[in-house]
C-alpha positions as CSV (number, residue, x, y, z in Angstrom):
1,M,0.2,0.3,-0.1
2,R,2.7,2.7,1.1
3,I,4.6,1.6,-2.5
4,R,1.1,2.7,-4.7
5,V,0.8,6.2,-2.3
6,T,4.0,6.6,-3.1
7,L,4.3,5.9,-6.4
8,C,0.6,8.5,-7.5
9,V,2.4,10.9,-5.4
10,L,6.0,10.6,-7.2
11,C,3.5,10.3,-10.6
12,A,1.3,13.6,-9.4
13,V,4.6,15.4,-8.7
14,L,6.2,14.8,-12.7
15,A,2.5,15.8,-14.3
16,L,2.2,19.1,-12.3
17,S,6.5,19.4,-13.1
18,S,5.0,19.4,-16.7
19,V,3.0,21.5,-17.0
20,P,4.5,24.8,-18.6
21,A,4.4,27.9,-16.4
22,Q,2.5,31.1,-18.2
23,S,4.6,33.1,-19.4
24,G,5.7,35.5,-22.1
25,T,5.1,38.0,-24.7
26,I,1.8,39.4,-26.2
27,T,2.4,40.9,-29.1
28,F,-0.9,41.6,-30.1
29,D,0.6,40.4,-34.4
30,G,-1.9,37.4,-34.6
31,A,-4.8,39.6,-34.2
32,P,-7.2,41.2,-37.3
33,D,-6.9,44.8,-38.1
34,G,-9.8,46.5,-35.5
35,A,-10.0,43.4,-33.4
36,L,-10.8,45.0,-29.7
37,A,-8.8,44.1,-27.1
38,G,-10.3,42.1,-24.5
39,N,-10.6,38.4,-23.6
40,Q,-7.9,36.7,-26.5
41,Y,-5.7,36.4,-24.6
42,A,-7.2,34.6,-21.3
43,S,-5.0,31.0,-22.3
44,S,-1.5,33.1,-21.9
45,G,-3.0,34.8,-18.3
46,V,-3.8,37.6,-19.8
47,L,-7.9,40.0,-20.3
48,F,-7.2,43.2,-21.8
49,S,-10.6,45.5,-20.4
50,I,-10.9,49.6,-21.1
51,V,-13.1,52.2,-19.3
52,N,-14.4,55.6,-20.8
53,G,-12.2,54.3,-24.9
54,T,-12.1,52.0,-27.2
55,S,-9.2,49.7,-27.6
56,V,-8.7,47.6,-30.6
57,V,-5.4,46.0,-32.9
58,G,-4.2,48.0,-35.5
59,S,-1.4,47.9,-37.7
60,P,2.3,49.3,-38.8
61,W,2.9,53.4,-39.1
62,S,4.9,55.2,-37.6
63,P,3.7,57.8,-35.8
64,P,5.1,61.3,-35.8
65,G,8.3,61.8,-33.9
66,G,10.5,59.3,-35.9
67,F,9.4,57.0,-34.7
68,S,8.3,53.5,-36.1
69,I,6.2,50.5,-35.1
70,A,6.3,47.7,-36.9
71,G,3.2,44.7,-36.3
72,K,0.8,45.4,-34.8
73,Y,-0.5,46.5,-31.5
74,V,-3.5,48.1,-29.9
75,I,-4.2,51.7,-29.6
76,V,-5.8,53.4,-27.3
77,S,-8.8,56.1,-27.6
78,S,-10.0,58.5,-25.3
79,D,-14.4,59.8,-25.2
80,A,-14.4,63.2,-26.2
81,S,-15.6,63.8,-22.5
82,S,-13.1,61.3,-20.5
83,V,-10.7,60.0,-20.0
84,A,-9.6,56.8,-20.9
85,S,-7.8,53.9,-18.7
86,L,-6.9,50.7,-20.4
87,W,-7.1,47.5,-17.6
88,I,-4.6,44.7,-17.8
89,T,-5.4,41.2,-15.5
90,F,-3.8,38.6,-14.8
91,V,-5.9,35.8,-14.4
92,D,-5.1,32.3,-14.4
93,P,-4.4,30.1,-17.5
94,L,-6.8,27.8,-17.5
95,N,-9.7,29.2,-15.7
96,S,-9.5,33.2,-16.7
97,A,-12.2,33.4,-13.3
98,I,-9.5,33.1,-11.2
99,D,-7.6,35.9,-10.3
100,S,-3.8,35.4,-10.1
101,Y,-0.6,37.9,-10.0
102,V,2.8,38.4,-12.0
103,D,6.2,39.4,-10.4
104,G,6.4,42.5,-10.7
105,S,9.9,43.0,-11.4
106,T,8.8,40.5,-15.5
107,I,7.2,43.3,-16.5
108,S,7.2,45.6,-19.3
109,L,5.5,47.2,-22.0
110,D,5.8,49.4,-24.8
111,L,4.4,52.7,-24.5
112,W,4.3,55.1,-27.5
113,D,1.9,58.5,-27.0
114,T,2.0,61.8,-28.7
115,E,2.7,64.0,-25.5
116,A,4.0,62.0,-23.5
117,N,1.5,61.5,-20.4
118,V,0.3,58.1,-20.1
119,T,0.4,56.7,-16.2
120,V,0.8,52.8,-15.7
121,N,-0.5,52.2,-11.8
122,A,0.0,48.8,-10.7
123,F,-2.3,47.0,-8.2
124,N,-1.5,43.7,-6.5
125,L,-4.3,40.6,-5.8
126,G,-6.5,43.2,-2.9
127,N,-6.8,45.9,-4.7
128,S,-4.2,48.0,-3.4
129,P,-1.7,50.0,-5.2
130,L,2.2,48.8,-6.2
131,G,3.6,51.6,-7.5
132,T,2.9,54.1,-11.0
133,L,5.0,54.5,-13.6
134,N,4.5,57.4,-16.4
135,L,6.3,57.9,-19.9
136,S,8.3,60.1,-19.8
137,S,9.2,60.4,-23.3
138,Q,7.1,59.6,-27.1
139,Y,7.9,55.9,-26.9
140,A,9.1,54.1,-24.2
141,T,9.5,50.9,-22.5
142,I,8.2,50.7,-19.1
143,G,8.5,48.5,-16.6
144,P,9.9,46.8,-14.0
145,F,6.8,47.2,-11.5
146,S,7.7,46.0,-7.7
147,G,5.4,43.2,-6.0
148,Q,3.2,40.6,-6.7
149,V,0.9,42.2,-10.2
150,H,-2.4,41.4,-10.3
151,S,-3.1,44.6,-13.0
152,L,-2.5,47.6,-14.4
153,Q,-3.8,49.8,-15.4
154,L,-2.6,52.3,-18.1
155,V,-4.4,56.3,-17.9
156,D,-4.1,58.9,-21.3
157,V,-4.0,61.2,-18.8
158,G,-3.6,64.1,-22.3
159,G,-6.7,62.1,-23.2
160,D,-5.2,61.8,-26.6
161,G,-5.2,58.0,-26.7
162,H,-2.1,56.5,-26.5
163,V,-0.4,53.0,-28.3
164,L,0.2,49.9,-26.0
165,D,3.0,47.0,-27.8
166,N,4.5,44.2,-26.6
167,L,3.6,43.2,-23.6
168,T,6.2,40.9,-21.5
169,F,5.7,39.6,-18.1
170,G,6.8,36.3,-16.1
171,E,5.0,33.1,-14.3
172,V,1.1,33.8,-14.0
173,S,0.5,32.0,-10.4
174,S,-3.2,32.0,-9.1
175,R,-3.7,32.8,-5.3
176,G,-3.6,29.8,-4.1
177,G,-0.5,28.0,-5.6
178,I,-0.8,23.7,-5.3
179,Q,-3.7,22.6,-3.1
180,E,-2.6,19.7,-0.6
181,V,-5.2,16.7,-1.4
182,P,-5.6,15.2,1.7
183,E,-5.4,11.4,1.8
184,P,-8.4,8.8,1.5
185,G,-9.9,7.2,4.9
């Protein structure tokens, strides 16, 4: 009996260790032009949502200021009367209803804005602020952050919209982690 239990535990450990960690870079290159940025990256552990605006995938373009953006990216546009906030939320890749987090030191994203006026706020699982980074030039890679980041809020303070590309992040971890299964009676 003891050998069977040990063998089952060993098999379970091997099975869990063979599950690849969900981490990566979202470039938006596979999305069609005009697609809304939303839940299409849930299997990577990332959801996008927008408040007071729209967020759509766009094609290669050379914005003013001499920067060239290759591939596809997300264009965030503000409503006329309010400031847009794009939310990036980390979730369990197998079940997007389960809140998850990423080590903030592994997060970076590329931002472009004509007036360099985007604020990026990081929040933990309890929705407490972890810190703020600001775009300080028309184009920059923003990050890293600190703590266990559950969500990022990109606020277009200038109100004219901005561009997001190349969201890079480390392993997505769920709130509960691995739970111990009681031994059968």
